[in-house]
Steps between C-alpha positions, in 0.01 A plus 500: 500500500668699781404396853400855596255524208338170600448628855342815360257293290409289804432813704269626226326160481582462131488162332709375209335376181690223332291503181395816314318565176561792266191623315437794268163676491374712215189714535290514183220756465164328469337808342708477184416132469127577529534766231669251266225243551209741446645673194370211292142576606503870410353562154667839449843364589442210263422747221826683573691172482345426160598845375847449644550193283448703183702796625211741559537546876786743564652521849355157591709183532490144630760340723617139500200397714247648257418789734392823333690817593451866410854633480635405845155474661310177537149504353239441768187309390151629571448298819349679799692301760835587342435870438350543848805335655738728309303813590472394863875439530574837337249695707437349843827344617744662741743563213251710303270662763209606279658698215298687240409355162784680319767373740350150486522504122864606498582232758327218312572591140861387545384137528137463390277594207133439428212669321343783701786506751467870588123478530523199733739687730281811504199286595703322769593830665149644457331212688767464769332587830828602669595738218157662499524564874857632504595657165452874459298631207686723253191630323291811493243536781191292432230764519375750246379837624129501585384866513187579693194594298432870459203606720182627337441787745686699763523354848362173369829328580750616759839387625632534851833461672680612816813708553647385830805591705422872528592701812237471772294817545326642807177329394683164482496482120792312345376405152287624210214314334509579126179455297520568124231500231622280215340710226552863598806436724349720774648400837404537866759479777370395842731507806470174696689283746639157418312355798158589356271202449283436197195638680684822583610543138142443385384784729747733328423366152127579502515878572822562304427296185146358484324825596689689228516252212264213578570130543752368244434181307855377539782560750855404408746474787875513432468370141523813287826667412335842478435499874868433559580796276257720694664392824839599363373847402336543841816401688709745297246776563501430874878527504478834320249630755711379792804688366312811387256551788626275778148411615339168577409295194137466614447876473573496126376151416146613406630786286723274291205354309457821298853539354527127432167452322538820295838391368518383139452122477607291198142401417379784280563846366316681782532502873290238674376745761280658234281189491320612815407846373448482125154443358594253227626243753401200290700617200804568713469161667502329161820687417654390829393138447645490150829647616514256789460211258782636284726535802418148619564357154837672479590392852402141425706489179809617690450255787424192288834527318669369815231241580359181353151356488440196720173333588385172653182296502298366787633161624849577368790441739747782568803562717479785753791742521641575844768745613780322687623742766750430773343446841142527371273201455251536217265225385676255736835571329796669665845608389672632193531151349127437521340431159370792298176314423301261715260214426287486193161634609171456319318808368147520636377826348611782273429851628517763229789477256804477727390344831448134587363318803707193593410185690737521798566218750396529867861585595460831310157584638630834629599615149255682274423274205481775232825565309616724217600328176860622537533278811407184309684269262335227295561141607543279193506174696335448838729283718319173563780299660333335797580192704264206427254446782474125441709286730549766769488360853301790640477526878211625709669839544517539119874423484683230307849355474710630211728273300772631266442462129864517392839622622610822331842552664721360776767646728688420820524706814798430725487537877764423761408135539313398188387587151135560423373423151238750381265463205283749313178322413195584296 
């Protein structure tokens, strides 16, 4: 060996080995060996092997070890530990990253075959907690249209809403309070200010509504599409008046009730305004009610085409849908990569047909616990993975020392003077 090379080895503190051993290592998959051993215990696979001997099992074959194959795919016996291991490797590892059932099937069908393979993969994805939190739903909205019942008499049920953002007038009005009778569609428009309190609105409500029509049995606030339609008509009419007359909108606000309520409404053959002056009011009301039911039925049939029926029971567990938005924290989640659904929550009570009250944790005490059915998704398996409490060395401050269960991955981090070995543990 050259003298210069020896000096270089000495400088690097390298030693010479006078005896070496050459060894060859071969990695054998243990999964395939387990499949071979358990094929003998599967009754269905044994029946296929018997049919194979008499030539009545096409596409099946046996290799030199007596292992049953379907074409080029090994037959997996009906053993939970084996099928769960295969599904876990194909769904939860870093090389798969939670694919859907179809992609899982195409990935596994190249090597494996067993009875109910597609169904097992669909169930695996359906009960995966990570998939249920993250995957988007490509289905119709989960709520059928629930029309409000037709009132029995005029001004028995009313709806109310506010039109805000209007120019401020000399009397400091900047919004309109819209009150509409659900049966006759008669509307009252009351100029108000957005700073009015509930007591102030009640003072205006009694002389403007109660003194004229009595106390209604039911008040619907911002839940009826007809009020939104009335608001749209009112806004268009106010724009027309501003262009035509150039006056303040409060000067014409009270006069707008007449042209709007006398307009033809799609609820009958006659104008609704006639209900207040004709003698046969009851007969006309029956006509209006019948036409309202026809309109609601037609509206519901159109809306339900794009929706699906979904209901839950009390004590069921459901995921709650959240809206991941950048820079906004909702339900303790922040960022675009936040999950679409959080926790499985228990249903405490069903309110009506499409609303549910959930059992929320103390961390979400500031959130209203009533949710629409479209915000919920059924949880098929409640995650119950918890650390065993036995054997924990619990301290007085309710802390304990954690010990790793197993090493998942290793890596090395190099610095100027040394190398640091890092481990990912479970």
